[in-house]
C-alpha positions in Angstrom: 78.9 -50.8 60.5 79.2 -47.5 58.7 76.1 -46.6 56.7 76.6 -46.5 52.9 75.5 -42.9 52.9 78.2 -41.9 55.4 80.9 -44.0 53.6 80.2 -43.0 50.1 78.7 -39.6 50.6 75.7 -40.5 48.3 72.2 -39.1 48.3 69.1 -40.5 49.9 68.3 -42.6 46.8 71.7 -44.3 46.8 71.3 -45.1 50.6 68.0 -46.8 50.1 69.1 -48.9 47.1 72.5 -49.6 48.5 74.3 -48.7 45.3 77.2 -46.5 44.6 76.8 -42.8 45.0 75.8 -40.9 41.9 77.4 -37.6 41.3 74.9 -34.8 41.0 75.0 -32.6 37.9 74.7 -28.9 38.3 71.6 -27.5 36.7 72.3 -25.4 33.7 71.7 -21.8 34.1 68.9 -20.5 32.0 69.2 -17.2 30.3 66.5 -14.7 29.9 63.3 -15.8 28.1 63.2 -14.9 24.5 60.1 -13.8 22.7 59.0 -15.0 19.3 61.5 -14.4 16.5 60.7 -11.6 14.2 62.2 -11.2 10.7 65.0 -8.6 10.5 63.9 -5.7 8.4 67.0 -4.0 7.0 66.7 -1.1 4.7 67.6 -1.7 1.0 70.9 0.0 0.0 70.4 2.9 -2.4 72.5 1.3 -5.2 70.1 -1.7 -5.3 66.9 0.2 -4.6 67.1 2.6 -7.4 67.6 0.1 -10.3 65.0 -2.2 -8.7 62.4 0.6 -8.8 63.4 1.5 -12.4 63.0 -2.2 -13.4 59.6 -2.3 -11.7 58.5 0.9 -13.4 59.7 -0.5 -16.8 57.5 -3.6 -16.4 54.5 -2.0 -14.9 54.3 1.4 -16.7 53.2 -0.1 -20.1 50.4 -2.0 -18.5 49.3 1.1 -16.5 49.3 3.1 -19.7 47.2 0.5 -21.4 44.6 0.8 -18.7 44.7 4.6 -18.7 44.3 4.9 -22.5 41.5 2.3 -22.6 38.2 3.6 -24.1 36.1 2.5 -21.2 33.0 4.3 -22.5 33.0 2.6 -25.8 34.4 -0.7 -24.5 31.0 -2.7 -24.6 30.5 -1.6 -28.2 34.0 -2.5 -29.3 33.9 -5.9 -27.6 30.5 -6.9 -28.9 31.3 -6.4 -32.6 31.0 -9.5 -34.8 34.7 -9.4 -35.8 35.9 -9.4 -32.2 33.6 -12.3 -31.2 34.7 -14.2 -34.3 38.4 -13.8 -33.5 37.8 -14.5 -29.8 35.9 -17.7 -30.5 38.5 -18.9 -32.9 41.3 -18.1 -30.4 39.5 -20.0 -27.6 38.8 -23.0 -29.8 42.3 -23.2 -31.3 44.0 -22.7 -27.9 41.9 -25.4 -26.3 42.6 -27.8 -29.2 46.3 -27.0 -29.1 46.3 -27.7 -25.3 44.5 -31.0 -25.9 47.1 -32.0 -28.5 49.9 -31.0 -26.1 48.4 -33.2 -23.4 48.1 -36.2 -25.6 51.7 -36.2 -26.7 53.4 -34.0 -24.1 52.6 -36.0 -21.0 54.1 -39.2 -22.4 57.1 -37.2 -23.6 57.6 -35.7 -20.1 57.3 -39.2 -18.5 59.9 -40.5 -21.0 62.3 -37.7 -20.0 61.7 -38.1 -16.3 61.6 -41.9 -15.9 63.6 -43.5 -18.7 67.4 -43.5 -19.0 68.6 -43.5 -22.6 71.5 -42.1 -24.6 71.1 -38.5 -25.6 68.4 -37.7 -23.1 70.0 -34.3 -22.5 70.0 -33.5 -26.2 66.3 -34.5 -26.5 65.4 -32.3 -23.5 67.2 -29.4 -25.1 65.3 -29.9 -28.4 62.0 -30.1 -26.6 62.6 -26.8 -24.8 64.0 -25.1 -28.0 60.7 -23.5 -29.0 60.8 -21.5 -25.7 63.8 -19.5 -26.9 63.2 -19.8 -30.7 61.8 -16.7 -32.3 58.1 -17.5 -33.2 58.6 -16.4 -36.8 61.5 -18.9 -37.2 59.2 -21.6 -35.7 56.6 -20.7 -38.3 59.1 -21.0 -41.1 60.3 -24.3 -39.7 56.7 -25.6 -39.7 56.3 -24.6 -43.3 59.5 -26.4 -44.3 58.3 -29.5 -42.5 54.5 -29.5 -42.9 54.0 -27.2 -45.9 52.6 -28.5 -49.2 56.2 -29.0 -50.4 57.6 -29.7 -46.9 59.5 -32.8 -45.8 56.4 -34.4 -44.3 53.7 -32.2 -45.7 54.1 -33.4 -49.3 53.3 -37.0 -48.1 50.3 -35.8 -46.1 49.0 -34.1 -49.2 49.7 -37.0 -51.6 48.6 -39.8 -49.4 45.8 -38.3 -47.3 44.9 -35.0 -49.0 45.7 -33.1 -45.8 47.0 -29.5 -46.1 47.8 -27.8 -42.9 49.2 -24.3 -43.8 46.7 -21.4 -44.0 43.9 -23.5 -42.3 42.4 -23.6 -38.8 44.2 -26.9 -38.2 47.4 -25.0 -39.1 46.6 -22.5 -36.3 46.3 -25.4 -33.8 49.6 -27.0 -35.0 51.5 -23.7 -34.7 50.1 -22.9 -31.3 50.8 -26.5 -30.0 54.4 -26.2 -31.3 55.2 -23.1 -29.2 53.0 -24.1 -26.2 53.9 -27.8 -25.6 57.3 -27.1 -24.0 55.5 -25.3 -21.1 53.5 -28.5 -20.4 56.5 -30.8 -20.8 58.6 -28.8 -18.4 55.9 -28.6 -15.8 55.0 -32.3 -15.9 58.6 -33.5 -16.0 59.4 -31.5 -12.9 56.4 -32.9 -11.1 57.4 -36.5 -12.2 60.9 -36.0 -10.9 59.5 -34.8 -7.5 57.1 -37.8 -7.2 58.3 -41.0 -5.5 58.8 -43.7 -8.2 58.5 -46.4 -5.6 54.7 -46.3 -5.9 55.0 -47.3 -9.5 57.4 -50.0 -8.6 55.1 -51.3 -6.0 52.2 -51.4 -8.5 54.3 -53.4 -11.0 55.4 -55.9 -8.3 51.7 -56.5 -7.6 51.1 -57.5 -11.2 50.1 -54.3 -12.9 51.6 -53.5 -16.2 53.7 -50.3 -16.7 50.9 -48.6 -18.5 48.4 -49.6 -15.8 50.8 -48.2 -13.2 51.1 -45.0 -15.1 47.4 -44.7 -15.6 46.3 -45.7 -12.1 49.2 -44.5 -9.9 51.4 -41.9 -11.7 48.7 -39.8 -13.3 46.8 -39.1 -10.0 50.2 -38.2 -8.3 51.2 -35.7 -11.0 47.7 -34.3 -11.7 48.4 -30.9 -10.2 51.5 -30.5 -12.3 49.6 -31.6 -15.4 46.9 -29.0 -14.7 49.4 -26.2 -14.1 51.2 -27.1 -17.3 48.0 -27.3 -19.3 46.9 -23.8 -18.1 50.3 -22.4 -19.0 50.2 -24.0 -22.4 46.7 -22.8 -23.0 47.6 -19.2 -22.1 50.7 -19.4 -24.3 48.7 -20.7 -27.2 46.1 -18.0 -26.8 48.7 -15.3 -27.2 50.7 -16.8 -30.0 51.3 -14.5 -33.0 54.5 -15.1 -34.9 54.3 -18.8 -35.8 50.5 -18.5 -36.4 50.8 -15.7 -39.0 53.8 -17.3 -40.7 52.4 -20.8 -40.9 48.6 -20.3 -41.0 48.2 -16.8 -42.4 45.6 -14.2 -41.4 42.2 -15.0 -42.8 39.2 -13.6 -40.9 37.0 -16.4 -39.6 39.5 -19.1 -40.4 43.0 -18.2 -39.0 42.6 -14.7 -37.6 43.0 -15.1 -33.9 43.0 -12.4 -31.2 46.7 -11.4 -31.4 46.4 -11.0 -35.2 43.2 -8.9 -34.7 45.1 -6.7 -32.3 47.9 -6.2 -34.9 45.5 -5.3 -37.7 43.3 -3.1 -35.5 46.3 -1.1 -34.3 46.8 0.1 -37.9 43.3 1.3 -38.5 41.4 1.5 -35.1 43.7 1.9 -32.1 40.8 2.0 -29.6 39.7 -1.5 -30.8 43.3 -2.7 -30.5 43.4 -1.5 -26.9 40.1 -3.2 -26.1 41.3 -6.5 -27.5 44.7 -6.1 -25.7 42.8 -5.7 -22.4 41.0 -9.0 -23.0 44.3 -10.8 -23.5 45.7 -9.0 -20.5 42.8 -10.1 -18.3 43.3 -13.7 -19.4 47.0 -13.5 -18.5 46.3 -12.0 -15.1 43.8 -14.8 -14.4 46.3 -17.5 -15.3 49.0 -16.0 -13.1 46.6 -15.6 -10.2 45.4 -19.2 -10.5 49.0 -20.6 -10.5 50.4 -18.3 -7.9 49.7 -20.7 -5.0 51.4 -23.5 -6.8 54.5 -21.5 -7.6 54.8 -20.2 -4.1 54.4 -23.8 -2.7 57.1 -25.1 -5.1 59.4 -22.3 -4.1 
């Protein structure tokens, strides 16, 4: 009897098992070993490099000039004056109050835009983001027409509750919240859209109400987005000028914030204006540095 190996021409494994011969596959040829990949560094073409450098200089040069012209020797004296501390304290209090107001009404608004389908949602989103592109002075005029003593809503606030918002500290908070809230809404809405809604659905199927699911599940998920939006809103409120001076006026100790103090000091004391500008610049840099990691992660 002819052995299976001789008849079928199979290998040793096929002879032992008695099965059919298995064709052997040729081993693929391996090329030369490659090292770790390194990014390709190509030189920037001159038609792109020149305008890029011009744009960089255009954005950086004013800030550098501000630092070079700063009166560093008299800076402690300028920043410790009573007027500066009064304006700084009012700015911090009003910006914080405007951010708190934005959180109370802005987070539910962002949830509505991100989670609820309703007719005209695109139009509502456009109206919410309108203060981002609206000139601040126009925003201040609009606030006067709405909440002024003779405004659409302001007359009822004055007649029924005796509340007058224009040219008061509360008016500063309202003006700053008007221009700063869109930053919070956009940040929170983006975070809500990125979060998985199935966690909320699972909570509701286990018996939790929609509000309980929002409070116990959704808020912890979007807390980083809320924090980032709150910081952006606070920084925007701190630097608000146009809507504040139009709606709240410029009264020292009551409505005069840091940007308004810079504007007035520039006319009489340029060194004081530079010192106040450096304070606002330092706050802006701190905000950008704190949010840099979040922006890079999102990108």
